[in-house]
N, C-alpha and C positions, 0 to 999 in steps of 0.2 A: 264453215259451219261453227256453231257455238258449243258443240258437245264437249264436255270435259273441261270447260273453262270457267273461271271465276270473273264476275264483273259486277259493277255497281249500278244501281238504279236511282233515279231521283225520288225523293220522299214526298209523295203527294199530300201527306198529312201536314206538311210544313207550309204555312201561308206564304213565306218568302219564296219557296220553290214554285208554288202555284202562280205567284205574281210574275216570276221569271218566265214560266211557260206561257202565261197569258200575253205578256209583252212580246215574246218572240213570235208567237202565232199571229198576233194582231199586226205586227210589223210586216210579216211575210205576205199577209192578205191585203191589208189596207194601205201599206206604203210601197211594197214591191210589186203588188198587183197579181199575185198568184190566186187563181180561182179554183185550183185543184191541189190538194195536199195529200200525199201518200206518206203516212207516218208508220214507221217500222219499230219493232222491239217494244211495243206498247205494254207487253206483259212485265216489263222491267219496273213498272210502277206498283206492282203487287208482288214483288219478290219476297220470299221469306227471309227473315234476318233480324238482327238487333239494330237499335239506334233510331227507331222511328221518333219523330217529333211528338206525335200523339199516340201513345201506346194503347189508348182506349179504342182506337179504330181498328177494325178488321182489315185484312188485305183487300177484301171486296169493296169496303167503304173507301179505302184509299184509291183504288182503281176508279171507282165512280167519280170521286172528286177530280181526278186527273182528266178523265174524258169530258166531264162537264166544263172544266176550265178551258179545254181546247175548243169545244163547240162554242162556248160563249165568246171566246176571242175571235174565232173565225167567222161567226155569223151564220145565219141559216142558208145563205146563198152559196156558200163555199162547199164544193164537193170533197168530202173527206173520205179517204180510203184507209181503213185500218189494216195493219199488217203485223204479224206476230202478236195477235190480239186475242184474248179470251172471247169467245163468241157471244154467249148470253148477255153479259153485262154491257156489251157495246150496242145492243139494240136501241135504236132511237138516237144514237150519237153519230154514227157513221152512215155514209151513203153507199159505200162499197166496202167489201171485206175480202182479203185474201183467205181463201178456204182451203188452200193446199200448202204443202211444203214447197220449198224452192224447186223449180225444175232444174235440170242439169244437162250436161253434154253427153250423158250416157243413160242407158235404160235403167240400170241399177247403180247404186253408189259404188265408186271405185276408189282404190287406195289413193290417199291415206284415210278415206272414210271407211268405217266398218261395213263390209258388204252385207252383213246379216240384217242391218236396219234399213230396209227399203220402204219404210212407211213414213218416216219423218225427215230423213236426210235428203239432200239435194239429188234428185234423179227424176227422169221422165215418168217412170212407172209410179213412183210415189205421188207425183203431181196429178197424174190422171186418176189414180185410185181415190185420192182425197176429193178431187173435183166431182167425180161421179157420186161418191157417198154423200156429199153435201150439196148436191145440185138442187135439192128441194128448198133450200134456204133462199135461192135466188128469186128476185122479184117479190119476195115476201118480207124478208127482214132488211134486205139491201140488194145491191147488184153484186153478184159473185165475181171475184177476181181470181181466176185460175192460174195466175202467173203467165208469163209471156210464152208465145209459141216460137220456138227456135227453128228458123228456116235455113240458116247458113250451113255451109259445108265444113265449118270449123268444128262441128260436133261429131260424135260417133253415131249419130242417129241414122238409121236406114230410112229409105223413102217411105216404107210402110209405117215406121214409127212416127214419122212426121205427119203422115196422113191420119194416123190414129189420133195424134194430139189435136190436129186441126178439127177432126170430126167431133171429138168430145167437146172442144171449146164451142164449136158451131152449134151443136145440138143441145148443149146445156144452156145456151143463151145468155151467158154472162158477159164480162168485158173481154174484148179481143185486143191483146197487147203484143206489139212486135218490138224487139230490141236490136235486131240485126242492122248492119250497115246495108241498106236496101240496094245500093249500087253494086254490092258484091254478091247478092243473092241470085242464083241461077233462075232462068225463066221457068224451068220445071218446078222449082220450089215456090216461086211467086204464084204460079197458077194454082197451087194448093190453097194459098191464102185467099186468092180471088174467088174461089168456089164457095167460101163461107162468109164473104163480106158483101153487103152488110148483114150482121146477125139478125135473126128473126125476132129475138126477144121472147121466144117460146122455149120452155124447158122440157127436155125429153125425160122419160122415165126409165131408169135402169131396171130391167125386168128381173135380173138375177143378182140384185144387190146383196141379198143375204145368202147367196150360194157359197159353199165351201170349195167349189171347183176353182181352178186356176189360181190357187193360193189366195182365195178371197177377192180376186180382181173381177169386177163386173165386166161382162163382155158383150152384152146385148142392150142396146138402147132403142126405145121406140118414141117417136115424136108424133103426137096426136094432132092432126090438122082437120078440124071439123067444119070450119067456116068456108063458105064458097067465095071465090074471088069475084070482084066487081068488074064487069066488062069495061073496056076502055071508053067506049062510046057513052056509057052511062055516066062515067066520071066527067066527061066533057059536058054533058047536059046538066049535071047537078054538082055545082062547086062545093056543096056541103059534104060530099062523100069524102071519107078519110082516105086520101090517096096513099099516105104513108102506110096505113094499116093494110091496104090492098097489096102493096108491094111486099110487105112483110109476110102476109099470108101466102102469096105466090112463092116467095123464097122458101118458106117453111114446107110447102108442098113438095119442093124439089128434094128436101132432106128427109122425107118420110121413108125411112129405110131402117134396116138393122145392120149394125156394124160389129165386127169382132176382130181380135188380134191375138197373137200368141205371145 
């Protein structure tokens, strides 16, 4: 974690800095062949402090210049995921956005992290709470990135906590990321991931988002599925029917439920 630490950020008001960023991103995409870039600590371009090249620019203007430089260098076809990034100013520049704090191997932050900050420090509870509260941004401003689902037994997560994480990720319809060594994940934990893949692309509504119960943690999701599925024989007779859409709607219908955890 970065709490209580001092660090430096690149000065996006400096033309030479922007050229360096442009050249680096351009090289990664057009020479090395990366078509997805996940860029972390983007807030560093708008840190408060002295020594800006152009003191007439606000922090918001400096941040805008940085994001614009990145997008121009990467091109429109590159999928850019913002991380550690102020949300509003990034609209139109990123395709995906981390909407939560880092997940972690425990439900709440544990030593040496301060246990009382369970909203911003790495923990599964913080990740889920942020993902639920910002779920409405998905498929509107960008694709939500809720951070990865940890399936392995190297964490302290109970099966119920892993199921809760997978349920929230599946029902909020954002990106589904795994970072475990899949050869070491048990069949029982793998089955949890299989139940939500592929994602429906439909976003559930947290019904108790503004409740003060459970320490402000939403506990009820509802996924609305109103479209009827297309019969298989109709798909075979009419190649213009959106087969992918039919599959997603069928998958969504299986997730039409309410979930909760303690």
